[in-house]
N, C-alpha and C positions, 0 to 999 in steps of 0.2 A: 409390085409384088409385096403381099402382107408381112406385116413383121411378126416374128416369130413371138407365141403367145401360149400364155398357160388356161386349159379350158377350166373355170371354173363352175360352170354348169347350165342350165337351159332355162331362158325365160324367153321373150317375143323374140328374141336374139339369143345367140349363143354369149356369153359372159366370160369374158378372158381378159388376163392381165398380160398386157405388151410386155416385154422383157426389156425394151427399151427404156421403159417407165417404171420398173422396178425397184429402181435405187431412188424412187421419190417416195418412198415410204408409204406407211397405210394403219388400218384400223381397224380390228376384229373385236366387237364389242355385243353384247347378248347377254339376257339374264342364264343362272346357271340350268344346265341340262337343255340348251338351245340348239347345241352343235358347234358351237366356237372351237373347239380343240379340232374337230373331225375337219371343218372349213381349215384350220392352220395344216392341218396333215396332207389334205389336199394340194395346197400350195406349196408345202415342203416337196412333196412327192415331183409334180411338174417343175419346181425349180431343179430338182435333182437330175430329171429326165432330161433338162435341156442343158447339164454341164455345169450348175449355179452351187456352190459349197452352200450350206444352212446351218446355221445355226440356233438352238431351240431351247430353252428350259423346260423339263418336263416336270410340272408340279405336282400331276398328281398319279404319274407311270404311265398315263395313255400312250404317250407319244412313242414309248420304247416299239410298240407296234410295227413301226415303219420298217424295221428290222426282219420282220418276219412277212411271207405271204399271208395274204388274205384268204378268207373261206368263202368260199360261194354260198352264201345263206340266202334263202327268198327272196328276203328286203333289199339284199345290196343287187341282184338281180334284176328286182322289178326298178330300181332306180336306174340300174344301167340301161334298159330299155326305155325308159321315160324321159332319160336328158340325152339318148342318141347313142352310149356308149357301147351298146350293145356286140359282143358277148362282156360279159363281165371277164375279166381276164385279173385273175393274182397275181400279183409281183411283191416281191423284197427288194429293200432300197440300200446301198450301202449305209452302214451307219458307225459312228464310233463312239461310245460310252464315256462322259467325263463326271467326275466326282468329288467334289471337295473334301469329301471325307475320305473317298479312296475306296470306298465297299462296292458302291455299283457301276464302278467304273474307272477310267485311268486318273489318277490323282490330277487334280489343277492346281498349280500354287501360283503367287506373284509375288513379289518382294515388298517389305514395305516401304522402302525407296519408289519402288513403281506406284504403289498406291498414292504416295505421297502425304500431305498435311492435311489437305482439305479434306480427302477421301475419307482417311481416319478420324478426323474430327466429328465429321459426320455418323459415322459406325459407332465413335460412342459416346456421339450425343454430347460435344462440348459445347461449353458457352463461347464466348467471343475471347474474353481476358485467356481462356483454357486453350482455344485454338491456338491464339499469336505464340504461347508459349511453348507448346509444340513445335509448331512454325520454325521459332527459334532453335530448338534440339535438332529439327532438321536443317538448318541452316549451319551451325555450328559442325554437325557430320560431315556435310560438306564442305568447309572450308578447310576442316583438319582431315579429310582424306577417309573418314571412316564409313565402312559399306554399313548400313541398315539392311539387312537381310530377312532377320526374323523378329518376334516379341521380344524376346530376350536381349536382341541388340539394341531397341528399342527402348525398353526398361533400363539397362544399362547405362544408355545415352542420359536418359532423363536425371538416373542418378549422379552421373557425372557434371552434368548443367547446374542441379541444386546447390553439388559440393562446391564448384567453382564459380557459384553466383555473383559474389563480389569481382572476382577478374574479370567475366564475360559483363558485367553492367556496361561499362562503358561504352563496348560496342555494338553489344547486342540489345541494350533493355535490363529491365528487372525483371529477375525470375523470383515469386515467392514459393518457398519450399511448399506451403500448405496445396498450391495450384498444382506442382508436380507429384503431390501426393494423392491429391484426387484423380489425376490421370491414372496414376499407378493403378488408383483402384479399380478404375474404367477398365482399364487393360486387364488385370487380373479378372473381371468378370466377363471380358471378352474369351479369355482361354477358357473358363468355365464352359462356354458353348463350343469348343472344339474349335475357335476361329484360327489357333496357333496350328492347325496343321495346314491352313491355307498358305498362311505366310511363310515364306522361307524358298530352298531349291530343291529342284531343278525347277526356275521358272517356265511357265507357258511360251512358247514360240509360237507366236499366231499365224505362221506359216503353216502350220499342223491344222489351223481351221481352214484351209485354202486348197485339199487335195481333191482330187477327182479319182472315179477307179473307174475304170474302163469307158471312158467320157461320160461318166455321170457324178453329179458334185456330191460329193460326202456330206452326210447328215450329222451332225454336231451337237448331240445329244446331253445336257445336262442335266443328271439324276438332280432333283428338286424339292425330292417330298421331305427327308428332314431337314434338309437348309431353307424352308419356309418354314422350321418353327423359329427361326432368326432372321425375321422379315428384313431386316436393315442391314445384315451381313448380305443377304440376298440380293437388294439393290442396289448394294454400294458394290457388291461383286459386277456386277452385268454393268452399270455404269461404267467402271474401271477399265471393264473390257470393249464398251465402246470406246471411250476415251482413248484406249492404246490403240485400236484398229483406227483411229483419228490420226493420230500422232506417228504411228509407224509406215503405213500403207501411202504410197506415192500417186500422187493425181493422175487421175485417167480420164478426166472430164465425161463427157456423154457418150457411154459404148453402146453396141450391142445388146448388152446383156450385164447385170452386175458382176462385181467377183465376190460376193458373200450377201446373204439375205440374214437379218438376225431378228428372231422372233424373241417379243419381251412379255411373257406372261405373267399375269397378276402386274399389269403396269402402274396401277395405282399407287403400289408401295414405293415407284421411285419417287414419286411427288410427295408423298403424304409428310408433312412436317418440314419438307425440305426450304433451308433459309434459302434468301434471295440470291445470295451469291453462288449458289450451286443451281438453281433453276436458271439461273443465266447461262451455266456452264453447260447446262443438259440442253438446255436451246441452242446455245452456239454449235454444238457437234450435232444433233439432229440438222441443224442447218447447212452446214457444210460438209458431213462426212458423204453426202451423197456424190459428191465432186471426187471421193476417193474409191467409188463404185461400191459403195456398201447401202444395203436398203435396211430400214427398221422397219418391222409392223409391231405395234402394240397390240395385247391382248388385253381385254379387260371387261369387266359386269356392265359398266356404266361409263358413257362416252365423255360424261363430265370431270372424269376424271385426269385427264388430259388437258394442260393448262392449254389456255386460247393461243399463247404462243408457239406452243409444239403444235395443235390440233391445226393451226391455219397451214403447216404445211405438208400435211399429210394428203397423198395422190389417190390412192386407194382406200374406200372405206366399206367394208362388207358387214351389215348392219344387222344382227338376228334381234328375235322377239324380246320386247323389253315387258315388265309390267307397269300396271298405272294404276294402281289403288290408292294410294297414298295422294295429297298436292304435291309432295317432292317429287314423285314417281313420275307425275304428269307432267313437271316441269321439264325432266329428263328428257322424256319421250317428245315434247315437243323442240328442245333442242336439239335432238339428236334428229328431227326430219327435218329442221331449219339448213341442214348441216350438207343435204344434196341437193343436187337439182332437179327441179319436180321435173314428173312425168305426168303429163296431161290425163293419160289413163286412169290413174288410180290415186288415193289422197293417201300422200306416204306417213301423214300421221296416223292414220287409222290402220296401214300395214302394218306399222311397227308394233302394233299390240294384238294383231290377229295371224301372224306368221307361223308356220306349225314348226316341228321341229325338223331339223335338216334344209330351212328355208332362211332366205336371207335378201335383205336390199341392198344390190350390189353397185355401186357407182365405180369406175376405173379412169384413167386418164388415157384419150385417145389423140387423134390428131392434132399436132403441135400442142400438146400437155393440158388440153382441155378437157375438164371430169365431164363424161357421158351421163346422160340422163338417168336416173335411177330406174333400176329394173327389178320387179318383184323375182327371185331366180329361185330354183332348184337346184342346192349344189350335188354335184358328180360324188359317187361311191368313192372312196379311195382303196388302190389296187392293194395297199397294203393289210395288217391286221388293225381292225379296231379294236383298241384296249390294250391292256397288260400282257406282258410275256412272263414266262415262270423262270423261276431263278439258274434254270439250265441252259435254258436258250441265251438269257444275258451271257453266263459265263462262258458261253461258245461262241458267241460276239465279241469278246473281251479276247479271250485267246487266240481269235484268228486275227486279231489286230494287226496292222503295219505298228502301230505304235507300243507294240508291248514290249515291254521292259525299258522303255525310254525314259520313262516319269515314276517309276513302280519306287525307287529308292532315293530316300531322303540323302540330299549333300549338304555338308555343315563346313564350310570352310571359312579361315579366318577373317573375323568379320568385328565391328564395335564392340561386341561382347568379349571378345580373347584380349584384344588389344586394348582394351580400358581395362581388364581384369589385370593384365601384365602391368599397365602402369600402376593401378592399385597397389600392387605387389610391390614395384620398385619405392613407389611410394612408403608402404610401411617398412620395408626394409633400411630405406634411408634414413627414414625417422626414430629406427631404434637403434641404427649407428648413433645418430646424433645425439641421443639420447645417453648413448654409452660414453660419447667423448666429453659429454655434460657433466656426468657424473666424474670422469676421469680427473677431467678439469678441476672440479670440485675437492675432489681428494688430494691434487696436488696444489691447490690456494692453500688447503688447510695446511698441508705439510710446512709449505712455505712461510706461513704467518707464525706457525710455530717456532722455527728455527730464527725468525727475524724477535722473538721474543726475548728481552735481555735477563741474563742469567742473576740472581738475588745474590748481591754480595755479602758475605758472612761476616758479623761484628768481630773485631778486636779485643772487646771489652769480655773479662772472664766472670762468671759468675763465681760465687762463694764455693760450693761443691767443688767447681774444677779447679779452683787454687790450692784447695785442701788436697785431694786426687794428686796435682803434680809435686807437690810437696813430700806429700808420703814416699812419692815413687824416688823422690832423688834420695831419701834416706836408705832406702835401700840397699845392702852389700851386693857388690857386684858381683861376689860367688853365687849367692842364691840367684841372681838374674840369670848368668851362665848356665846353674844346674835346671832353673825351669824350659830354657832356650833350646839346652842340649836334649832334655827329654821327648820335648815335642817333634825336633828335629828328626831323634833317634826311631822314634815312633812311625813315623813316617816311612825313613829307609826301610825300615823292616818290612813293611808291606811291599 
């Protein structure tokens, strides 16, 4: 009995992707306008119909058409007849729209802690020293039980680490305030790119990517047209998503079909200027995630965008036309041709530059996981719409989604920002109280000092004037003295 498979298109023999090997990853490559997006659409449809959920980033807005029935246009009818799938049958697939900005789909978020210091360092383009300080801040937060959920939590944590640098140095290492200031500036620039909307809660529950609808896998489409304006955020988010799938999903080994297939469009952004540690992490995730039942397809213009350590793990290869006008382009074509198992009926090298739009060189894994001989293939037409959809159609899909309302409202629970702000208030209040007590002690000390100062004793010696006055007083008559005293006392009595 033949294995269940997805029909890709017609060559000498029908070209299919066996579901059993769909978690062995793949590559869709080709120049702009050669049909890569339609091929991705065809694979997504086939996976969905087989009950396999899909995640794909929609860079140009074209993949949204998966949510709508195709139109029976002449060229689609002719293609269906040419590949043997006539009559052409338009059909819509179950789709859930996502958007980091929350405008074209359900908001999708992750916490700062889930993203981790390595990916955030790459997102901020930090050097090794700055990454070390960021990692230290994460470690202090973990040790002190402080939740890092959004960017204000991370900023507050960095401020706290800088203020306590002397206290933390012995246990965690040195922290330069200038380094912290640099990281803070990078975080501010990240906020200006609206990345703060991505960090927070409710965070994405990966289970929501694994749903089926009436036996068909749900196709999760990330609106990435605006996200592509910040390519590092785009690449870092998708890498985080892969890492989370790797960490969270249980092992299933070799299954009859994958649990999820992940399409990474504009894949070169993942590897551009990536440090060695990050490349090693990507290679590890790609190598091991297939045992979790997840297949990854990289979509890119230049097959050389994928490092050899990753490319060697890709089982399915679909190569659309490439141009070879410059020496560098000719090298790309030669390298792409060498990745295929040769077909004696034609020259792979020549075919790559001769392919028409909607044609591709296809090789997939066959019996015992061996790659098939490359075939020049006419890609089948998709059943769903080719191209973008209207805002009204998108809004209707979002309104009918089973996830409506689950992620729409941001939640801001107590985390590092609130706890550190409270600590700062307590420290400020304690410092003010200590200042008052110090001032009170100062006044008491001055009073005590005055009370201990000896009183100066008056001299018994009389001046000449004092002696004369005393002598005159003794000569006054007692009557006059009594009259004067009576007048004073009498006047007081009358009042």
